[in-house]
N, C-alpha and C positions, 0 to 999 in steps of 0.2 A: 712895980712889976714890969720887966721889959717885954717886948712884943712876943718873943718866942715863948717865954714862960706863960704868958697869957693864953697861948694856944695849947699849953700842956696842963692847964688848970683843971684839976679833977672836979671841982665844984661846978664849973661850967659844963664839963662833960656830963655830969649827972643831970644837970638842968636840961640839956639837949636830949638825953636819953628819956627823961620823963615826958618831954614833948612828943618824942617818937612813939612811946607806948600809948599815949593818949590818942595820937593820930591813927595808930594801927587799929583802934577799936572802930574806926569809921570805914575801914576798908572792907569791901564786899568780897574780896578774894585775896589769895596770896600774891604778893608782888615780888619780882626778882629785879634786883639792881646789880648791874655789872660794873666792877672797877676794871679799867682797861690800862692800868699802869702796874708794872711789876713792883715798884716801890710801895704803892698802895696795898698790893696783895700782902707784902711782907709786914707792913705796919698794922694792917687790920688783924693779921694773925698774932703779931707781937703783943698788941694791946688787948687781945681777947674780945674784940668788938663784935664778932659774929655771935658769940655766946650771950652777949648783953641785949640782943635785939629780940623783939616779939617773934613768935613762931611764924607769923604770916608775913614777915619781911625777911627775904632771903638775899644774902650777898653771894654773888658768884664771880669768879675770876675770868678775865678775858685774855686776849693775845697781846698783853702789854710787855712781854719779856722778849727782847730782840734775839737773845741766844735760843730761847725755846722755839721761836717760829722759824729759825734758820733750818732749812731742810738738810737731811743727811747728805744729799747730793753735793752740797756746798763743801762740807768737811771732807767728803771723799775726793773732791777736786784738789783740795790742799794736800791730802795724803798722796795722791797721784803725783803731784808736782815734787814732793819730797823724794819719793822713790825713783821717779823717772829722771829728774833733772838735778837732784841734790841741791835744791834751793835752800835758802834760809827762810823759814816761815816765822812771821811775827804776828802774835795774836794776843788778844785780851785774855785774862785768866779764866773767865767763865767758859769760854769756848774750848779750853785746853782739855777738859775731861769729858766732853760730850761724846758718848759712844756712837760709832757708826755700825755698819753691818758686821765688821770683824776687827775693828781697831778704834783708835782715837789718836789725837795729837799727842796725848800723854804717852801712849804705848809707843808711838813712832819715835818720840824723843828717847825713851828707854832703850830703843833698838839702835840708837846711835845717830839718828837724824837731828838736824839743828832746828829746834823750835824754841823761839825766844818769847817769853811772856813780858808784856808791857802793860802799864796802867794808864798811859796817856799816849795819844798818837804821836806827839812830838818826840817820844823816846826812840822812834825809828832812826833818827839822825845819829844816836849813839850806836845803834846796831850797824849802821853804814860804816862807821869808823872801826867797829870791831871786825867786820868782814869786808874789807875794801875790794876784794877780788871776787866776791860771790854775788849771785843774783839773789835779791831780797824781795820777798812777797809779803805785803801787809794784808792781813785778813780784815777787810773793811766791812763790818756789820754795824747795825744800829739804825734807829729812827731819826727823825728830824732833830731830836734832842742833841745827838752827838755828831751829826753830819757836818755842821759848820766847822767844828774843830778838826775833823778829818779834811775838810775842804781847805783849810788854812795850810795843813801839811802838804797837800797835793800842790797847792800854788807855790809853796816854798821849794818842793822838789823840782818843779818846773823852772822856777827862778834860778836855782843853783845849777840847773842842767845836769842833775845827778843821773848817771847811767846805772843800769842794772837794778833800779828800784821800781817795783811794780805793785799793783793793787789787785787783789781778787775781790771783786765787788759783790757784796751781799746786803747792802743797805736797802732799806725799804721805807716807803712813804706810808705812814700809819693811817692817815685819814681815809685813803682809798680802801684799805682793808676793813676799816670800821664800817663803812657802808656795806661791803660784802657780808660782814658779820650780821648786820641787821637784816639784810635780805635773806640770808640762810636761816636766821632765827624765825622769820615770819613765814617763809615759803617752804622750808624743808624740815627744819627741826620741829617747828611748832605751827602747824597749819591752823590750829584752833586758838582762839583768843584766850581761852582759859588753860591752855597747855602749860605743863610744868617747865617747858623750855623757853617760853616767851620772855623776852627782855623788855622790861617796862621803863627803864631809865638807866642813866650812866653816871658814875663818878668819873669824871674826865681827868686826864693826866696833868699834873701840875708842871713837871719839868718840861714836857713836850710843849705845853701851852705857853710857857715862858718864851719859846721861840716862835711858834706859829700864831699866838694871840688867841683871843676869844671869838673874834668875828667869824673865823673859818668853820665854826661848828653850827652856824645858823641853819644849815640844811637839815640838821637832825630833827628839830621841832617842825620846821616848815614842810619838809618832805615826808617825814615818817611819824609826826605827832608824838615824839618821844622827848622826855625831859633829860637835861644834862646839867651837872654842876661841876665846874672846874674847882678842884679841891687841893688844899695843901696836904701836908703829911703828918701833922701833929694830931693827937686824939680829938681835940676840939674841931679841927678842920674836917676830919672824916665824919664824925657823928653829925656835925652841922650840915655837911653835904648830904648825908642820908636824909636828914629831916627836911631839907629843902626839896629833894626829889619827891618825897612822899607828899609834901604839901602841893606840889604841882600836879601829881597824879590825882589827888582828891579834888582839886579845883578844876581839873580838865584844862589846865593852862600850861602846856608844855613850852618851856623856854630854856635858854642857856643862861645860867647864873654863874658869875665869877666870884666864888667864895675866896679865891686866892689872889685877890686884887693887890695885895701887898707885894706880889711878885709878877703876876701876869697882867699885862696891859692889853687893851682892846686890839691894838695893831701888832702886838708881839715885839720881838727883837728884830727890827727892820734891817739892821746891819748884818746880823747873822743870816737872815733870809737872803740878803743880797749875795753874800759869799757862797752860801749853799747853791743858789741858782746859777752862779757863775761856773761852778764846777760840775754840778750834777743836773741831770734831767731824767724824766721818767721813762720807764720801759716796763715790759711785763715782768712780774715778780712771782716767785713761788713761795708759799707760806705753809709751814706745817699746820695742819688742821683746816686751812681754808683753801688750799690748792693754788692754782695759778690765777692771778688777778691782773687784768690789764692796768697799766700805768701805776702799779704799786711798787715796782722795783726801781732801782737807781742805776744809771749808767753815766759815764763821763760825757760832758759836752765835747764838741769836736776838738777844741784846743788841747784837751788833756787826755783824749781817747788813747793816745799812744802808750799811756801808762797802765792800761788795762792788760793784765797778764794773759787773758784769753785771746788777745790780739797778737800776742808775741810767741806763745807756746801752745803746741797742740795738747789738748787735754782729752784723753779717752773717755768715752761715755761709760760710766760705772754704775753697777746695780745700786739702786737706792732702797732696796727692801729693808724694812725695819722690823723689830720684834713685834709680832702681831698681838702679843698679849699686853704690850705697853699701851696705855690709854692716854698718853700725853696729848695727842691730836684732839681727842674729844674734850679733855680738860681745858685746852686753850680756847675752845669756842663756847665754853659754858654748858656743854651737853652733859658732862660728867664732872664729879668732884674727885680729888685725889683718892679719897676713901673708897671710891667705886672701883678702882683698879686693884685686881687681886695681887699684883706684884708690890703694891705700895706698902712700905714699912716691913716687908718680909724679904723678898728677893731684891727689891729696889730700895736702896738706902743712900744717903749721901756718901758713904764709904764705897758703895758698889752700885752706882747709878745705872739704870737700864735706859732711862729716857732723859732728854734735855731738861724737862721740868723739875727733875730732882737735882740737877747739876748747878744750874744758875742761881746766883744769890737773889734773883728776882723771880724765880720759878715758883709756881703754885705748889707743886709737890714738896719742894724744899721748905716753903713757908709752913705748910701743914705739918710736915714731919717735925720741924723745929719747935713749933709753938702749939699745935693743935692735936698732936698724937697723945691722947690721954690714956 
């Protein structure tokens, strides 16, 4: 049995689930474990893990989807650039269909504006060849997971001295927002220890952790006495991660455990970190659901700052009002589940998304609709 098949083994999954059910009998209250990675959200739904757990263990989804936490204001800026300056906008596919107040990049493309979808940042060089005399704007979003690959492209644009290539920065540093999420959970959403909104532990992101490492999470148990398990994405990874969090809660021994050690190293990917830090530094960032958080947004370091589109083109301040009935913001911070939104599965579907959480392949609403709408 190869290593991947080992982590898909149903016999091991059932053994882990049996342990979880036995542990659940020792719990004095309901506990909530939050996964903060969009891929985990999709895999948990796909494998039906939520339905296999005891009733006193609840899994909730957090702000682990980069497209979902990108505010409407960001997409409105891209649309303004299209309409005002007739630029070529280059975007990842998930962002393409996210609705704004009155439009989307998909609608703008149907209206004749040039919006190009790419699946890797390096494809921007093909776009440059396709539009040699046009201003090109790459919509740069994502967490530490994808920022190194974007940084490589930025460095290459600089090296080639490419003119008329710019970046609209929407990248975010996830760990800063994770702390704000904990603070809001404790002080705003759930002032009481037995509140239904309290977060008791985390399934931490495997992809992001492969970049940042496991050491960067130590503040979670040290400062907030919460447990965290870095998990892979196969069924055994996920249920084992849940079991390890429950054991820590019962033992009153909050720690960070690296279940995904076959990929995630204590120090992370130091080369990727170096490239990321050469190109990006922190600034204030705005998150859907969490608001504006100091040091959670990304900007270019001085050497590359001239590539920031907002330093080269005037962008008018545009209304960021969203559909008030859409509960995407509350879903992203674990205050509500997709089923709690009255638009979910009725007005809001993958074919007619009202909020970003239904659009993205890592969105909670998309995962629930695809796998948990029974």
